[in-house]
C-alpha positions in Angstrom: 132.3 125.4 75.7 129.4 127.4 75.0 129.6 126.6 71.1 129.6 122.8 72.4 126.4 123.4 74.3 124.8 125.4 71.5 125.5 122.7 68.7 123.9 120.1 71.1 120.7 122.3 71.7 120.7 123.0 68.0 121.2 119.1 67.2 118.5 118.3 69.8 116.2 120.7 68.7 116.2 119.4 65.2 116.0 115.8 66.1 112.8 116.6 68.1 111.4 118.8 65.1 112.2 115.7 63.0 110.5 113.3 64.9 107.5 115.7 65.0 107.5 116.3 61.2 108.0 112.7 60.4 105.4 111.8 62.6 103.2 114.1 60.9 103.8 113.1 57.6 103.4 109.4 58.2 99.7 110.1 59.9 99.0 112.4 56.7 100.3 109.5 54.7 98.0 106.9 56.1 94.9 109.2 56.3 95.6 110.3 52.6 96.0 106.4 51.6 93.1 105.2 53.0 91.0 107.9 51.7 91.9 107.7 48.2 91.9 103.8 48.2 88.3 103.9 49.5 87.2 106.4 47.2 88.6 104.3 44.2 87.0 101.0 45.6 84.0 102.8 45.9 84.0 103.7 42.1 85.0 100.3 41.0 82.1 99.1 43.4 79.8 101.4 41.3 81.0 100.5 38.3 80.2 97.0 39.2 77.1 97.6 40.2 76.0 99.5 37.2 77.3 96.8 35.0 75.3 94.3 37.0 72.1 96.2 36.8 72.0 96.4 33.2 72.5 92.8 32.2 69.6 91.2 30.5 68.8 87.0 31.2 67.2 85.7 27.7 66.9 82.0 26.9 69.0 81.1 29.8 71.9 83.2 28.8 73.4 86.5 29.9 73.0 89.2 27.5 75.1 92.5 27.6 74.0 95.6 25.9 76.4 98.0 24.6 76.0 100.5 26.8 79.4 101.1 28.4 81.8 102.6 25.9 85.3 100.8 25.3 87.3 103.9 25.0 86.1 105.3 28.4 87.1 102.3 29.9 90.6 102.3 28.4 90.9 105.9 29.4 90.4 105.2 32.8 92.4 102.0 32.7 89.6 99.9 33.6 88.3 97.0 32.8 84.9 94.8 32.8 84.5 91.2 32.9 81.1 89.1 33.0 81.1 85.6 33.8 78.7 83.0 34.5 78.1 81.0 37.6 80.5 78.3 36.7 83.2 81.3 36.4 83.5 81.1 32.9 84.3 84.0 30.9 81.5 85.6 28.5 82.1 89.0 27.8 85.0 91.5 28.6 85.3 95.2 28.1 88.4 97.6 28.8 92.1 97.6 28.9 93.5 93.9 28.0 96.2 94.3 30.8 94.0 92.7 33.4 95.2 88.8 33.6 91.8 86.7 33.4 93.4 84.1 35.9 92.7 86.0 38.8 90.9 83.7 41.0 86.7 84.8 40.7 86.2 85.9 44.4 83.4 88.0 45.4 84.4 91.0 47.0 87.0 93.3 46.6 90.6 92.4 46.0 94.2 93.5 44.7 96.6 91.2 42.8 100.0 91.6 41.6 100.6 91.0 37.5 103.7 91.6 35.8 104.8 93.7 38.8 101.4 95.9 38.4 99.1 95.9 40.8 95.3 95.4 39.9 92.6 96.1 42.0 89.4 94.4 41.4 85.6 94.3 43.1 83.5 91.2 42.0 79.7 91.6 42.6 77.2 89.0 41.9 74.5 89.4 39.1 71.1 88.7 40.4 68.1 88.1 38.4 65.3 90.8 39.1 62.3 88.4 39.1 63.6 85.2 40.9 66.5 87.0 42.8 68.7 84.1 41.5 72.4 84.6 41.0 72.7 84.1 37.3 76.5 84.9 37.2 79.0 87.8 38.1 80.6 90.8 37.1 84.2 92.0 37.8 85.4 95.7 37.6 89.3 96.1 37.4 91.5 99.2 37.7 95.0 99.3 37.7 96.6 101.1 40.7 99.4 102.3 38.7 98.1 105.7 38.9 97.3 105.4 42.7 101.1 104.3 43.2 102.3 107.1 40.9 100.1 109.8 43.4 101.4 108.2 46.2 105.1 108.5 45.3 104.4 112.2 44.4 103.1 112.4 48.1 105.8 110.9 49.5 108.4 113.2 47.5 106.3 116.3 48.6 106.1 115.3 52.1 109.9 114.4 52.1 110.8 117.7 50.4 108.7 119.9 52.7 110.4 118.1 55.9 113.7 118.7 54.4 112.9 122.6 53.4 111.5 122.9 57.2 114.2 121.4 58.4 117.0 123.6 56.6 114.7 126.8 57.7 114.3 125.5 61.4 118.4 124.8 61.6 118.8 128.5 60.5 116.0 129.7 63.2 117.4 127.4 65.3 121.1 129.0 65.3 119.7 132.2 66.0 117.1 130.9 68.9 120.2 129.1 70.6 122.3 132.1 70.5 119.3 133.9 71.9 118.6 131.4 74.6 122.7 130.9 75.7 123.2 134.8 75.8 122.2 135.3 79.3 123.8 132.1 80.6 127.2 133.1 78.6 127.1 136.7 80.2 126.4 135.1 83.8 129.4 132.9 83.1 131.8 136.0 81.8 130.6 137.8 85.1 131.4 134.6 87.2 135.0 134.4 85.5 135.7 138.0 86.2 134.4 138.0 89.8 136.7 134.7 90.1 139.6 136.4 88.5 139.3 139.5 90.6 138.8 137.7 93.9 141.4 135.4 93.2 143.8 139.0 92.4 142.6 140.7 95.5 143.3 137.4 97.8 147.2 137.4 96.8 148.2 140.3 99.0 146.6 139.1 102.1 147.4 135.7 101.6 151.0 137.0 100.9 150.9 139.1 104.1 150.0 136.0 106.4 152.4 133.6 104.5 155.2 136.2 105.2 154.3 136.8 108.9 154.0 133.3 109.6 157.5 132.6 108.1 159.1 135.4 110.1 157.8 133.8 113.2 158.8 130.5 112.5 162.4 132.1 111.1 162.9 133.6 114.8 161.2 131.1 117.4 162.9 132.6 120.3 160.3 133.0 123.1 157.9 131.1 121.4 156.2 127.8 122.8 156.2 124.6 120.9 152.5 124.4 120.5 152.5 128.2 119.1 155.3 126.8 116.5 153.0 124.0 115.4 150.2 126.4 115.0 152.1 128.9 112.7 153.4 125.8 110.6 149.7 124.7 110.2 148.9 128.5 109.3 152.1 128.4 106.8 150.6 125.3 105.0 147.0 126.6 104.6 148.5 129.7 103.2 150.4 127.6 100.8 147.3 125.7 99.9 145.3 128.8 99.7 147.6 130.5 97.4 148.0 127.6 94.9 144.3 127.6 94.9 143.8 131.3 94.0 146.7 131.0 91.3 144.9 128.0 89.8 141.5 129.5 89.8 143.1 133.1 88.3 144.7 131.0 85.8 141.3 129.3 84.7 139.5 132.5 84.7 142.0 133.9 82.0 143.3 131.5 80.3 141.1 132.2 77.6 142.5 135.6 77.1 146.1 134.5 76.4 147.3 136.6 73.5 147.9 134.4 70.4 151.2 136.5 69.9 152.7 135.0 73.0 153.5 131.8 71.6 156.7 130.6 70.5 158.5 127.5 69.0 158.4 124.7 72.0 160.8 122.2 72.3 158.4 119.4 73.8 161.2 116.6 74.3 163.4 118.9 76.1 160.5 119.6 78.5 159.7 116.2 78.9 163.4 115.4 79.9 163.5 118.1 82.4 160.4 116.9 84.0 161.7 113.6 84.1 164.7 114.4 85.9 163.0 116.9 88.1 160.4 114.1 89.5 162.8 111.3 89.3 163.9 111.8 93.0 160.5 112.1 94.0 159.7 108.4 92.1 162.6 107.1 93.7 161.7 108.2 97.3 158.1 106.3 96.7 159.8 103.7 95.3 158.2 104.1 91.9 159.9 103.5 88.6 159.6 106.6 86.6 160.4 105.8 82.7 160.5 107.5 79.6 160.7 106.7 75.9 160.6 110.3 74.1 161.2 110.8 70.5 163.7 113.8 69.4 162.9 117.2 67.8 159.2 117.3 68.7 158.3 121.1 68.4 155.1 122.8 68.7 153.8 126.3 68.7 152.9 127.5 72.3 153.6 129.1 75.6 156.3 127.2 77.3 155.1 128.0 80.6 152.1 126.5 80.0 153.2 123.6 78.2 155.3 122.6 81.2 152.6 123.2 83.7 150.3 121.0 81.6 152.7 117.6 81.7 153.8 118.8 85.5 150.3 118.4 86.7 149.9 115.2 84.9 152.9 113.8 85.8 152.4 114.8 89.6 149.0 113.2 89.4 150.2 109.8 88.0 153.2 109.9 90.8 150.7 110.6 93.6 148.1 108.2 92.9 150.5 105.1 92.1 151.5 102.9 94.9 154.9 101.8 95.8 156.9 99.5 93.4 154.4 100.9 90.6 155.3 102.4 87.3 154.9 105.5 85.7 155.9 105.7 82.1 156.1 108.6 79.6 156.2 107.9 75.9 156.2 110.7 73.3 155.7 110.3 69.3 154.5 112.3 66.7 152.2 111.3 63.7 151.9 113.4 60.5 150.5 116.2 62.1 150.0 115.6 65.7 152.7 115.0 69.0 151.0 112.2 71.1 152.2 111.9 74.5 151.1 109.1 76.6 151.5 109.3 80.5 150.4 105.8 82.0 150.7 104.7 85.4 149.8 101.3 87.3 147.7 103.4 90.0 144.6 102.9 91.6 142.6 103.7 88.2 139.3 105.4 87.7 135.7 103.8 87.0 134.6 103.9 83.6 131.6 106.0 84.8 133.7 108.6 86.1 136.2 109.2 83.4 133.7 111.9 81.8 134.2 113.9 85.1 137.8 113.9 85.7 138.7 117.1 84.0 135.7 119.1 85.9 136.9 121.7 88.4 137.1 120.5 92.0 135.9 117.2 90.7 137.3 113.9 92.9 136.3 110.3 92.2 134.9 108.3 95.1 137.6 106.0 95.5 140.6 107.0 93.6 140.4 110.7 94.3 139.4 110.9 97.7 142.5 111.3 99.5 143.3 114.7 100.9 146.2 115.4 98.6 146.6 119.1 99.6 145.9 120.0 96.0 143.1 122.3 94.9 141.7 119.8 92.8 141.9 121.7 89.4 145.2 120.1 88.1 143.5 117.9 85.3 141.1 121.0 84.6 144.1 123.1 83.9 145.9 120.7 82.0 143.0 120.1 79.7 142.4 123.8 79.5 145.9 124.4 78.0 145.7 121.8 75.7 142.4 123.2 74.0 144.1 126.5 74.2 146.8 125.1 72.0 144.4 123.3 69.6 144.8 120.1 71.2 143.0 117.7 73.9 143.4 115.2 76.5 141.7 111.9 76.9 141.8 109.1 79.6 141.4 105.3 79.4 141.5 103.5 83.0 140.7 100.6 84.9 140.4 100.0 88.6 143.3 98.6 90.2 145.2 98.6 86.9 146.2 102.0 85.9 145.1 104.9 83.9 146.8 106.5 80.7 146.7 110.0 79.8 147.2 110.8 76.3 147.7 114.4 75.1 147.1 115.4 71.8 149.0 118.5 70.2 149.5 119.8 66.9 153.2 119.6 65.9 155.2 122.0 63.7 155.8 120.3 60.3 159.2 118.6 60.2 160.7 121.1 57.4 159.7 124.2 59.5 161.6 122.9 62.7 
């Protein structure tokens, strides 16, 4: 039980940490991308301004001085293009990878050419004297290095998150154990108290039951009303005895020694239980049927396995109305034994299914009747199944019925 809680705590912790780290990584990437892109845009704008400022206009034509080295532009994966006012190319320098068909648009833009992203900044060339626009200059640069830098950043962030989660999972295991220790100790003390109290209650309950039984056996001189009171005392004592026995079992079921297990013939147990409860079913006008596969063997405690199915069958008969049906179907797969106990009873609401194996729990409608039971029958059945490496599942619909499925590990056929 606590192992499951520890796993849920650890999973919740890792999910929250993943969301925090993921949000942090996204924020870092956005800020870094914006800063890097803005920095590159500013560099291109500065290059375009420099190229525009050093243009001369002679005889109605733009003259480009050879002040920018071709190899420097190539090294930086940059290119410069000068255009006249009609958008016709005059001179180009730098990389030849930039397609000249890019529309001449003043300002900053990004275009994709042959799967390569190209960033460009276009500025007007203004004549100093007349302030007249005499052409345009476009500075371009490949975003390949920019994208590669972002890929490295993504790889680093993802790798950092992965490593952080691994380290955190190791630390989380230790933290959850530390956090659960006080709870486990308190639960252990509570179980011990329950076991001790249940054990100590046995003797006084037995004394009350014995004296009430003697009084009822020799009613001479006893008034009729007194006999009714003693009968009520005896009935209440029986109910309290069953409750203490159930509590004692639940408090101690984790400590059943493994060497007490033996080969259990489940087919024989189920057949005996069907015969045992057939008179009760007939008295209530319920059809109790069974379809049992032969040679269903498992390792376990015969008394506990018998108690497991007794609780479920009693439960099915009690909550099935007259003319209803209770059917027991037992089969096996390669490694498991499957036993379905299905009834046409009052059923259980879907929202209540996850609670039916809780101790003392009763549904508002289908379990609200005063059955005289302790409310621990299904909890005990589930505890026994889990102790034997199995599990009980249930499906149900209101006013239609329920199907309890018991999964238990089977002994291989060649070992039976």
